[in-house]
N, CA and C of each residue as an Amber inpcrd file, in Angstrom:
protein
   342
   3.5470000  -0.1720000  -1.2740000   4.3320000  -0.5900000  -0.4610000
   5.8490000  -0.6900000  -1.4140000   6.6760000  -0.4240000  -0.7840000
   8.0710000  -0.4350000  -1.8940000   8.8320000  -1.6090000  -1.1830000
   9.5700000  -2.5260000  -2.0760000  10.0700000  -3.7290000  -1.5310000
  11.4260000  -3.6740000  -2.2920000  12.7440000  -3.2390000  -1.9850000
  13.8570000  -2.8770000  -2.6200000  13.5450000  -1.8940000  -3.6370000
  13.6250000  -2.2300000  -5.1390000  13.6650000  -1.2560000  -6.0720000
  12.1230000  -1.4460000  -6.7440000  11.2920000  -1.9810000  -6.0650000
   9.8550000  -2.6750000  -6.7230000   8.9780000  -1.8120000  -5.8840000
   7.7980000  -1.5370000  -6.5020000   6.6020000  -1.0020000  -5.6530000
   5.5520000  -1.8780000  -6.0070000   4.7930000  -2.4650000  -5.0350000
   3.6780000  -3.3510000  -4.7810000   2.4770000  -2.4770000  -4.6640000
   1.6590000  -2.6730000  -5.4650000   0.1920000  -1.9440000  -5.1210000
  -0.8800000  -3.2260000  -4.9700000  -1.7620000  -2.9770000  -3.9550000
  -2.4520000  -4.0000000  -3.4750000  -3.8800000  -3.3400000  -3.6340000
  -4.7190000  -3.8340000  -4.8810000  -5.7730000  -3.1760000  -5.0020000
  -6.6500000  -3.5550000  -6.3050000  -7.8420000  -3.0430000  -6.7840000
  -8.1210000  -3.0790000  -8.0610000  -7.5730000  -2.5080000  -9.0970000
  -6.9860000  -3.1030000 -10.0910000  -6.1070000  -2.5370000 -11.2560000
  -7.0380000  -1.3750000 -11.6770000  -8.4820000  -1.4560000 -11.9980000
  -9.1260000  -0.5770000 -12.4930000  -9.1610000   0.8890000 -11.7290000
  -8.8670000   0.5630000 -10.5390000  -8.8110000   2.0350000  -9.7110000
  -7.0940000   2.4070000  -9.3750000  -6.3570000   1.5620000  -9.4410000
  -5.0800000   1.6900000  -9.2390000  -4.1040000   2.3700000 -10.5000000
  -4.5830000   1.5610000 -11.5090000  -3.6710000   1.7680000 -12.5880000
  -3.7850000   3.1730000 -13.3470000  -4.8420000   3.9720000 -13.5400000
  -5.0280000   5.3880000 -14.1220000  -4.1640000   6.3020000 -13.3390000
  -3.9710000   5.8110000 -12.0140000  -2.7470000   6.8230000 -11.1930000
  -1.3020000   6.6050000 -11.3590000  -0.9510000   5.4620000 -12.0630000
   0.2490000   5.1160000 -12.2370000   0.7640000   5.5770000 -13.8160000
   2.2280000   5.8460000 -13.6390000   2.6900000   6.5350000 -14.8600000
   3.3160000   5.2020000 -15.4730000   4.3050000   5.1310000 -16.5260000
   4.9480000   4.1430000 -17.0110000   5.7440000   3.3820000 -15.8200000
   5.7160000   2.0860000 -16.1800000   6.5600000   1.2970000 -15.2730000
   7.2510000   0.0990000 -15.9450000   8.3220000  -0.3500000 -15.4380000
   9.0510000  -1.2650000 -16.1290000   8.4500000  -2.6480000 -16.4860000
   7.8600000  -3.1580000 -15.4930000   7.1730000  -4.7390000 -15.7300000
   5.7760000  -4.5490000 -14.8090000   5.1090000  -5.5530000 -15.1990000
   3.8840000  -5.7970000 -14.2430000   3.8500000  -7.2650000 -13.9310000
   3.5250000  -7.5120000 -12.6390000   3.2370000  -8.8420000 -12.3470000
   1.6930000  -8.6970000 -11.6630000   0.7810000  -9.5910000 -12.2120000
  -0.4110000  -9.5880000 -11.6150000  -1.2330000 -10.9590000 -11.4880000
  -2.0940000 -10.8970000 -10.5540000  -3.1430000 -12.1130000 -10.2370000
  -4.1760000 -11.7860000 -10.1440000  -4.6520000 -11.4810000 -11.6130000
  -6.2070000 -11.2130000 -11.5640000  -7.2110000 -12.3400000 -11.0430000
  -8.3360000 -11.8860000 -10.6430000  -9.5580000 -12.8230000 -10.2860000
  -9.4970000 -13.8830000 -10.9980000  -9.9770000 -15.0990000 -10.4650000
 -10.5800000 -16.4220000 -11.2910000 -11.5970000 -16.1560000 -12.0980000
 -11.7240000 -17.0160000 -13.2180000 -12.6720000 -17.0020000 -14.2310000
 -13.7570000 -17.6480000 -13.3470000 -15.0490000 -17.4440000 -14.2280000
 -16.4830000 -17.6800000 -13.4640000 -16.5710000 -19.3670000 -12.9030000
 -15.6180000 -20.1860000 -13.7550000 -15.7950000 -21.3800000 -13.1580000
 -15.4340000 -22.3560000 -12.0580000 -14.3060000 -21.0450000 -11.6470000
 -13.8640000 -21.3100000 -10.1270000 -14.7520000 -20.7610000  -9.0530000
 -15.5960000 -20.1460000  -9.4540000 -16.6610000 -19.2680000  -8.3150000
 -17.7290000 -20.2480000  -8.0240000 -17.8020000 -21.5250000  -8.3860000
 -19.0760000 -22.1340000  -8.2290000 -19.1020000 -22.5920000  -6.7450000
 -20.2120000 -23.0170000  -6.1360000 -20.1960000 -23.4800000  -4.6080000
 -19.5240000 -24.7150000  -4.3640000 -19.1200000 -25.4110000  -5.2030000
 -18.7260000 -26.6520000  -4.8730000 -17.0970000 -26.6250000  -5.1240000
 -16.6580000 -25.4430000  -5.1200000 -15.1760000 -25.3080000  -5.5320000
 -14.5550000 -25.8950000  -4.1700000 -13.4050000 -26.7380000  -4.5010000
 -12.8050000 -27.4220000  -3.4380000 -11.7540000 -26.3970000  -2.9750000
 -11.6100000 -26.3920000  -1.6790000 -10.7310000 -25.5590000  -0.9700000
  -9.8230000 -26.3930000  -0.1370000  -8.6880000 -26.2220000   0.1150000
  -7.9210000 -26.8610000   1.1550000  -8.1320000 -26.3230000   2.4720000
  -8.4450000 -27.2020000   3.4600000  -8.5500000 -26.8130000   4.8970000
  -7.3870000 -26.6530000   5.7280000  -7.6920000 -26.8470000   6.9810000
  -6.2670000 -26.7330000   7.7910000  -5.9440000 -27.9890000   8.1910000
  -4.6690000 -28.0200000   8.2080000  -3.9830000 -29.4110000   8.5400000
  -4.1340000 -29.9640000   9.9010000  -4.6050000 -31.1750000  10.1230000
  -4.6920000 -31.7420000  11.4020000  -4.0080000 -33.1860000  11.3120000
  -2.9740000 -33.3400000  12.1000000  -2.1130000 -34.7720000  12.0920000
  -1.7500000 -35.0440000  10.9000000  -1.3080000 -34.1910000  10.1730000
  -0.8090000 -34.3350000   8.7040000  -1.5910000 -34.4790000   7.6130000
  -2.7550000 -34.4550000   7.9580000  -3.8570000 -34.4650000   6.9280000
  -4.4530000 -33.2100000   6.4820000  -4.7300000 -32.6890000   5.2960000
  -5.5480000 -31.7670000   4.8840000  -6.9920000 -32.0020000   4.7770000
  -7.6900000 -31.0380000   5.4790000  -9.4360000 -31.2260000   5.3150000
  -9.4250000 -30.4820000   4.0960000 -10.8300000 -31.0760000   3.5700000
 -11.2640000 -30.3440000   2.0870000 -12.7950000 -29.6020000   2.7370000
 -12.5350000 -28.4560000   2.3320000 -13.9630000 -27.5880000   2.6490000
 -14.3990000 -26.7640000   1.3610000 -15.6980000 -26.9100000   1.3870000
 -16.4940000 -26.4090000   0.0350000 -17.0260000 -25.0510000   0.2190000
 -16.9350000 -24.3210000  -0.7510000 -17.5120000 -22.8720000  -0.4210000
 -17.3220000 -21.9780000  -1.8410000 -17.9370000 -20.8970000  -1.6710000
 -17.8040000 -20.0370000  -3.1080000 -16.7650000 -19.0830000  -2.3910000
 -16.1750000 -18.4570000  -3.4470000 -14.9140000 -17.5040000  -3.3220000
 -15.6960000 -16.1130000  -2.9390000 -15.1660000 -15.1020000  -2.3630000
 -15.6580000 -13.7360000  -1.6190000 -15.3850000 -12.7180000  -2.4330000
 -14.9270000 -12.9580000  -3.7000000 -14.7970000 -11.8220000  -4.6260000
 -15.4160000 -12.1080000  -5.8990000 -15.6620000 -11.3310000  -6.9230000
 -16.3760000 -11.4780000  -8.2970000 -15.3610000 -12.2400000  -9.3880000
 -15.8990000 -12.9660000 -10.1180000 -15.2790000 -13.5310000 -11.3270000
 -14.6580000 -12.5410000 -12.2720000 -13.6490000 -12.8980000 -12.9910000
 -13.3040000 -12.1910000 -14.1620000 -14.3200000 -12.1170000 -14.9630000
 -14.5440000 -11.0810000 -15.8950000 -15.6670000 -10.7800000 -16.6780000
 -14.7960000 -10.4890000 -18.0690000 -15.2450000 -10.7250000 -19.3110000
 -14.7870000 -10.2510000 -20.5500000 -14.5020000  -8.6690000 -20.4820000
 -15.3860000  -7.9440000 -20.2560000 -14.8930000  -6.4970000 -19.9350000
 -13.8550000  -6.1100000 -19.0660000 -13.8300000  -6.9380000 -18.1050000
 -12.9610000  -6.3430000 -16.9510000 -11.3860000  -6.9480000 -17.5020000
 -11.4140000  -8.1440000 -18.0410000 -10.1470000  -8.2920000 -18.4600000
  -9.6790000  -7.6170000 -19.6020000 -10.5110000  -7.0030000 -20.7340000
 -10.1600000  -5.8290000 -21.6300000  -9.5060000  -4.8190000 -20.9060000
 -10.3080000  -4.1980000 -19.8640000 -10.0560000  -2.9990000 -19.4470000
  -8.5340000  -3.0050000 -18.7230000  -8.4130000  -4.2130000 -17.8670000
  -7.0480000  -4.5240000 -17.2640000  -6.0430000  -4.6400000 -18.0240000
  -6.1750000  -5.3790000 -19.3520000  -5.1220000  -5.5480000 -20.0800000
  -4.7070000  -4.2060000 -20.7920000  -5.6650000  -3.6550000 -21.4430000
  -5.2930000  -2.0610000 -21.9030000  -4.6780000  -1.3340000 -21.2170000
  -5.2770000  -1.1810000 -19.6400000  -4.5120000  -0.2140000 -18.8690000
  -2.9270000  -0.6680000 -18.4220000  -2.7190000  -1.8200000 -18.5200000
  -1.3420000  -2.2910000 -18.1780000  -0.5250000  -2.3080000 -19.3500000
  -0.8580000  -2.5970000 -20.6570000  -0.2740000  -2.6040000 -21.8630000
   0.3160000  -1.1580000 -22.0280000  -0.7520000  -0.0800000 -21.8570000
  -0.6930000   1.4570000 -21.8850000   0.6170000   1.6900000 -20.8730000
   0.8740000   1.0670000 -19.8870000   1.7630000   1.8080000 -19.0400000
   3.0620000   0.8810000 -18.7800000   3.0560000  -0.2460000 -19.5240000
   4.3790000  -1.1350000 -19.1430000   5.3570000  -1.0760000 -20.2820000
   6.6280000  -0.7190000 -20.0370000   7.7550000  -0.5420000 -20.7080000
   8.6120000  -1.7370000 -21.1250000   8.3830000  -2.8030000 -20.2550000
   8.6750000  -4.0570000 -20.3590000   8.0250000  -5.3770000 -20.5250000
   7.9890000  -6.3220000 -19.7030000   7.5430000  -7.3370000 -19.8220000
   6.1050000  -7.3370000 -18.8070000   5.1050000  -8.4700000 -18.9230000
   3.9840000  -8.2770000 -17.9900000   3.6590000  -9.9130000 -17.9840000
   3.4440000 -10.3170000 -16.7800000   3.2870000 -11.5300000 -16.2170000
   1.8560000 -11.3300000 -15.3110000   1.0890000 -12.2640000 -16.1600000
  -0.3590000 -12.4690000 -15.4020000  -0.5310000 -13.9260000 -15.0530000
  -0.6360000 -14.0400000 -13.5900000  -1.1240000 -15.6200000 -13.2280000
  -2.7550000 -15.6360000 -13.5640000  -2.9300000 -16.8570000 -14.2400000
  -4.4240000 -16.9160000 -14.3350000  -4.6970000 -18.6480000 -14.7370000
  -6.0010000 -18.9880000 -14.4610000  -6.2160000 -20.6020000 -15.0000000
  -5.6730000 -20.8870000 -16.2150000  -5.5270000 -22.0910000 -16.2640000
  -4.9670000 -22.6280000 -17.6940000  -6.2510000 -22.4180000 -18.8090000
  -7.3150000 -22.5360000 -18.2290000  -8.4830000 -22.0820000 -19.1840000
  -8.5550000 -20.6510000 -19.9320000  -7.8090000 -19.9520000 -19.1260000
  -7.7800000 -18.2000000 -19.5550000  -6.6580000 -17.9100000 -20.0010000
  -5.6200000 -18.5430000 -20.1790000  -4.3400000 -18.1810000 -21.1110000
  -4.5010000 -17.5030000 -22.4100000  -5.5270000 -18.1090000 -23.1220000
  -5.6390000 -17.6150000 -24.4600000  -6.5760000 -16.3330000 -24.3340000
  -7.6080000 -16.4460000 -23.3150000  -8.4020000 -15.1120000 -23.0950000
  -7.4300000 -13.7240000 -22.7460000  -6.4270000 -14.1110000 -21.9850000
  -5.6850000 -13.2280000 -21.5280000  -4.5800000 -12.6500000 -22.5910000
  -4.1670000 -13.7430000 -23.4800000  -3.3590000 -13.5240000 -24.5830000
  -4.1090000 -12.5980000 -25.5050000  -5.4640000 -12.8790000 -25.9420000
  -6.0520000 -12.1310000 -26.7460000  -6.3880000 -10.6280000 -26.4640000
  -6.6510000 -10.4580000 -24.9360000  -6.7440000  -9.2280000 -24.4610000
  -5.6060000  -8.3250000 -24.2530000  -4.4470000  -9.0650000 -24.3000000
  -3.1190000  -8.1490000 -24.2350000  -3.1270000  -7.6670000 -25.6890000
  -3.0200000  -8.6690000 -26.5760000  -2.8660000  -8.2840000 -28.0280000
  -3.9140000  -7.1860000 -28.6010000  -5.0350000  -7.3170000 -28.0090000
  -6.3140000  -6.4640000 -28.4370000  -5.9340000  -4.8680000 -27.9200000
  -5.0630000  -4.9380000 -26.7570000  -4.8500000  -3.7420000 -25.9200000
  -3.5910000  -3.1630000 -26.6150000  -3.0080000  -3.8270000 -27.4200000
  -1.5470000  -3.2780000 -28.2430000  -0.4010000  -3.7610000 -27.8360000
  -0.4500000  -4.9160000 -26.8000000   0.4430000  -5.4030000 -26.6670000
   1.1840000  -6.4570000 -27.7240000   2.7550000  -6.5860000 -27.5410000
   3.4120000  -7.4160000 -28.3270000   3.5520000  -8.8200000 -27.7250000
   3.2180000  -9.9210000 -28.2500000   3.0710000 -11.2000000 -27.6010000
   4.4840000 -11.8790000 -27.9830000   5.3330000 -12.0730000 -26.9690000
   6.4990000 -12.6700000 -27.4630000   6.3910000 -14.3140000 -26.8290000
   5.7180000 -14.6370000 -25.6630000   5.4820000 -16.0900000 -25.2710000
   4.1560000 -16.1370000 -24.5150000   3.5530000 -17.0100000 -24.5320000
   2.3320000 -17.5060000 -23.7270000   2.2740000 -19.0340000 -23.2960000
   2.2660000 -19.1610000 -22.2320000   2.2300000 -20.4790000 -21.9740000
   1.3360000 -20.7170000 -20.6180000   0.4870000 -21.9660000 -20.8280000
  -0.1010000 -22.2420000 -19.6350000   0.5420000 -23.5300000 -19.0160000
   0.2750000 -23.7390000 -17.6220000   1.0400000 -24.8150000 -17.0940000
  -0.0970000 -25.1000000 -15.8650000  -0.7870000 -26.2480000 -15.7670000
  -1.6610000 -26.6840000 -14.7960000  -1.0100000 -27.3130000 -13.6140000
């Protein structure tokens, strides 16, 4: 999908990235870490009378693994000419930083905000 001068790809990066040439920038929202995939995970439910209900349940996609993180990071670093922004849990900031550096990326800033 093209949005202005940007192209949005929706899919598994391991499937999509090999078909992409060099890009200026990456913005990604990778899968959550295993800690977020527990059955007791809190979900915000529907709003009713100004109040949100709390629902509990497991996520419907696989958790991030070290192998997947490394593969994604290497694929993105190899194709990125500019900056790369990855949204992740605060607990995973250092893991993503290390994966990007191991994939050949130059780290200029890395911050976690809760």
